[in-house]
C-alpha positions in Angstrom: 97.6 104.8 116.6 100.1 103.3 118.8 103.9 103.6 118.6 105.1 100.7 116.7 107.2 98.0 118.8 110.1 97.0 116.3 112.0 98.5 113.3 110.0 96.9 110.8 106.6 97.8 111.8 108.0 101.6 112.3 109.4 101.6 108.8 106.3 100.2 107.5 104.5 103.0 109.4 107.0 105.5 108.1 106.6 104.7 104.7 102.7 104.6 104.8 102.5 107.9 106.3 105.1 109.5 104.0 102.9 108.1 100.6 100.0 109.5 102.3 101.5 113.4 103.0 103.5 113.4 100.2 100.7 112.4 97.6 98.5 114.9 99.2 101.1 117.6 99.6 103.6 117.2 97.6 107.3 115.5 98.8 109.2 118.8 98.9 106.3 120.3 101.3 106.3 117.5 103.8 109.5 117.7 106.5 110.6 114.7 108.8 108.7 116.1 111.9 105.4 115.9 110.1 106.3 112.5 109.1 107.4 112.1 112.7 104.2 113.3 114.2 101.8 111.7 112.1 103.5 108.1 112.1 104.1 108.5 115.7 107.2 107.0 115.5 109.4 108.0 117.9 112.4 110.9 116.5 115.3 108.5 117.3 114.0 105.8 115.6 113.0 107.9 112.9 116.5 109.0 112.1 118.1 105.7 112.9 116.0 103.9 109.8 115.8 106.8 107.5 119.0 109.1 108.3 118.1 111.7 106.4 114.8 112.8 104.5 116.4 112.1 100.9 116.7 108.2 102.0 113.4 107.9 103.2 112.2 109.6 99.6 114.0 106.6 98.1 112.7 104.1 100.3 109.1 105.4 99.5 110.2 106.0 95.8 111.3 102.3 95.4 108.6 100.6 97.3 105.8 102.4 95.1 108.2 101.4 91.6 107.8 98.0 93.2 103.9 98.0 93.6 103.7 99.6 90.2 106.2 96.8 88.5 104.3 93.8 90.0 100.9 95.2 89.4 102.0 96.0 85.2 103.4 92.4 85.4 100.2 90.6 86.4 97.9 93.0 84.2 101.0 91.9 81.2 100.4 87.9 82.5 96.3 88.2 82.5 
């Protein structure tokens, strides 16, 4: 896995990694350093995108909620 080239790619990689680790180990048990290491996003970029873990958790939950809401709407429309 290469280092992401831009902030959009880094943000997606961080959120994907956080989702995987949070699901497997729980939000409380996973630290920012573990997310940084697993995502291969440089520390400076991680903290530029998410200045604290709570901001990363909020973005993760918003994305998860958006996916869930979309799938619910699609199921209701079917």
